LOMARVEX-198111 format. One record per residue (C-alpha): chain; residue number from 1; x, y, z; residue in three letters. Coordinates in steps of 0.25 Angstrom, whole numbers. Example, Ala and Ser with C-alpha at 12.3 -4.5 7.8 and 13.67 -1.06 7.14 Angstrom:
residues 2
A,1,49,-18,31,ALA;
A,2,55,-4,29,SER;
***
This chain:
residues 206
A,1,0,0,0,ARG;
A,2,5,14,-3,CYS;
A,3,4,25,7,SER;
A,4,5,40,5,HIS;
A,5,14,50,12,VAL;
A,6,11,65,10,THR;
A,7,4,62,-3,GLY;
A,8,16,54,-9,VAL;
A,9,13,40,-12,GLN;
A,10,23,30,-5,THR;
A,11,20,18,-14,CYS;
A,12,35,20,-17,ALA;
A,13,40,14,-4,LEU;
A,14,33,0,-5,PRO;
A,15,37,0,-20,ILE;
A,16,51,2,-15,SER;
A,17,50,-9,-6,ASP;
A,18,46,-18,-17,ALA;
A,19,58,-14,-25,LEU;
A,20,67,-17,-14,ARG;
A,21,62,-31,-13,LYS;
A,22,63,-33,-28,GLU;
A,23,77,-28,-27,LEU;
A,24,80,-38,-15,GLY;
A,25,87,-27,-7,VAL;
A,26,85,-23,7,GLU;
A,27,88,-8,4,LYS;
A,28,89,0,-9,PHE;
A,29,102,6,-14,ASP;
A,30,95,19,-19,ALA;
A,31,81,25,-19,VAL;
A,32,75,36,-28,VAL;
A,33,67,47,-21,LEU;
A,34,57,54,-30,VAL;
A,35,45,64,-28,SER;
A,36,32,58,-26,GLY;
A,37,25,70,-32,ASN;
A,38,29,69,-47,GLY;
A,39,33,59,-57,TYR;
A,40,45,64,-65,ALA;
A,41,56,62,-55,ASP;
A,42,51,48,-51,ALA;
A,43,51,44,-66,LEU;
A,44,65,50,-68,SER;
A,45,70,42,-56,ALA;
A,46,64,28,-61,SER;
A,47,77,24,-68,TYR;
A,48,86,28,-57,LEU;
A,49,78,20,-47,ALA;
A,50,78,8,-57,ASN;
A,51,93,8,-59,VAL;
A,52,96,10,-44,LYS;
A,53,86,0,-39,ASN;
A,54,79,11,-31,ALA;
A,55,65,14,-27,PRO;
A,56,58,27,-31,ILE;
A,57,53,33,-18,ILE;
A,58,43,44,-18,MET;
A,59,47,56,-9,ALA;
A,60,36,64,-2,PRO;
A,61,39,78,1,GLU;
A,62,34,77,15,THR;
A,63,33,66,25,GLY;
A,64,46,60,19,ILE;
A,65,49,51,31,ASP;
A,66,43,38,25,ALA;
A,67,51,40,12,THR;
A,68,64,43,20,VAL;
A,69,62,31,29,ASN;
A,70,59,22,18,TYR;
A,71,72,26,11,ILE;
A,72,80,25,24,LYS;
A,73,75,11,26,ALA;
A,74,77,6,12,ASN;
A,75,89,12,6,LEU;
A,76,103,6,10,ARG;
A,77,113,14,18,GLU;
A,78,120,25,8,ASN;
A,79,109,22,-2,GLY;
A,80,106,32,-13,LYS;
A,81,93,41,-13,VAL;
A,82,90,47,-26,TYR;
A,83,81,59,-25,ILE;
A,84,74,62,-38,ALA;
A,85,71,77,-39,GLY;
A,86,74,90,-32,GLY;
A,87,70,94,-18,THR;
A,88,57,100,-24,ALA;
A,89,52,86,-27,VAL;
A,90,59,78,-16,VAL;
A,91,62,86,-4,PRO;
A,92,76,88,1,GLU;
A,93,71,82,15,THR;
A,94,74,68,8,TYR;
A,95,89,72,5,ASP;
A,96,90,75,20,GLU;
A,97,82,63,25,ALA;
A,98,90,53,16,LEU;
A,99,104,59,18,LYS;
A,100,109,46,24,ALA;
A,101,108,41,10,PHE;
A,102,115,45,-3,ASP;
A,103,105,55,-8,VAL;
A,104,105,60,-23,SER;
A,105,95,70,-28,ARG;
A,106,93,70,-43,LEU;
A,107,85,82,-49,PHE;
A,108,85,93,-59,GLY;
A,109,77,106,-61,ASN;
A,110,66,98,-67,ASN;
A,111,61,84,-70,ARG;
A,112,69,82,-82,TYR;
A,113,82,86,-75,GLU;
A,114,79,77,-63,THR;
A,115,76,66,-73,ASN;
A,116,90,67,-79,ILE;
A,117,96,68,-65,ALA;
A,118,90,54,-62,LEU;
A,119,94,48,-75,LEU;
A,120,108,52,-72,ARG;
A,121,108,46,-59,ALA;
A,122,102,33,-64,ALA;
A,123,115,32,-74,GLY;
A,124,107,31,-87,VAL;
A,125,117,27,-98,THR;
A,126,112,19,-110,ASN;
A,127,97,15,-105,GLU;
A,128,85,18,-114,ASP;
A,129,79,31,-109,ILE;
A,130,64,33,-108,LEU;
A,131,60,47,-112,VAL;
A,132,47,51,-106,CYS;
A,133,39,64,-104,SER;
A,134,43,72,-91,GLY;
A,135,29,79,-91,SER;
A,136,20,66,-89,SER;
A,137,23,53,-82,PHE;
A,138,15,42,-88,ALA;
A,139,25,38,-99,ASP;
A,140,37,40,-90,ALA;
A,141,31,32,-79,LEU;
A,142,28,20,-89,SER;
A,143,42,21,-95,ALA;
A,144,49,21,-81,SER;
A,145,45,7,-78,ALA;
A,146,54,3,-89,ALA;
A,147,66,5,-80,GLY;
A,148,73,15,-90,LYS;
A,149,78,29,-88,PRO;
A,150,67,39,-90,VAL;
A,151,70,53,-97,LEU;
A,152,59,63,-94,LEU;
A,153,58,74,-105,VAL;
A,154,50,86,-109,GLY;
A,155,48,92,-123,SER;
A,156,62,91,-126,SER;
A,157,75,86,-119,LEU;
A,158,82,96,-110,THR;
A,159,97,100,-112,ASP;
A,160,100,91,-99,GLU;
A,161,92,79,-105,GLN;
A,162,100,80,-118,LYS;
A,163,113,81,-110,GLU;
A,164,110,69,-102,TYR;
A,165,105,61,-113,LEU;
A,166,118,64,-121,GLY;
A,167,126,57,-110,THR;
A,168,119,44,-111,LEU;
A,169,124,32,-119,GLU;
A,170,116,25,-129,SER;
A,171,101,20,-127,GLY;
A,172,87,24,-131,ASN;
A,173,77,35,-128,TYR;
A,174,63,30,-128,ILE;
A,175,52,40,-128,MET;
A,176,40,36,-120,ILE;
A,177,27,41,-125,GLY;
A,178,23,49,-138,GLY;
A,179,29,62,-143,SER;
A,180,18,69,-136,ALA;
A,181,25,66,-123,VAL;
A,182,40,64,-127,VAL;
A,183,41,73,-139,GLY;
A,184,48,69,-152,ASP;
A,185,58,80,-149,GLY;
A,186,63,73,-137,VAL;
A,187,63,60,-145,LYS;
A,188,73,67,-155,GLN;
A,189,81,73,-144,GLU;
A,190,83,59,-137,CYS;
A,191,86,53,-151,GLY;
A,192,98,62,-152,SER;
A,193,104,55,-140,HIS;
A,194,101,41,-144,ARG;
A,195,90,32,-150,SER;
A,196,75,35,-146,GLU;
A,197,62,29,-147,GLU;
A,198,47,32,-143,ARG;
A,199,38,23,-135,ARG;
A,200,23,26,-135,VAL;
A,201,10,20,-133,GLY;
A,202,-3,22,-140,LYS;
A,203,-8,32,-129,GLU;
A,204,5,41,-129,CYS;
A,205,7,42,-144,ARG;
A,206,8,56,-149,SER;
***
């Protein structure tokens, strides 16, 4: 059963317990802490959590004790805490409360820069990259289950995104959704870095 703490759903904790049992470990080596009030950073963090065998844990803005106590009980000594997003979305009180661990806050000025920071931390090299709209969650949520890096985009790639993609090795970009959600301009820009393709369903064709 899921409970609620200050309006933030804490289903993430029993899901984390299930992951720990599946991995066959007593404690995690790392956890990923994200805001429970938005989807973008959590989607961006999905691949980082995957490669680190880490649970994604929601961070309520107030009443943080249950979350902090869970992490203290289930993260190994000197374990890694990745905080996705700036202090405006995940309060600085978490940094202080979890200072006994190795805390790394990954963020930028917006969801796209935070997305890049999380992909860098995950060590993406030559994996296929799923290119999803950063302004709606449905396609990105579906795609994230594939366990591949998710690149959130707007109407065009930012300079930081172009610079980052230029550092990666060979692989493929897979546009998720029709051109109405991930534009052909983005598709062409991705193709200048490596091969690209588009995956659409009947309901998301433009």
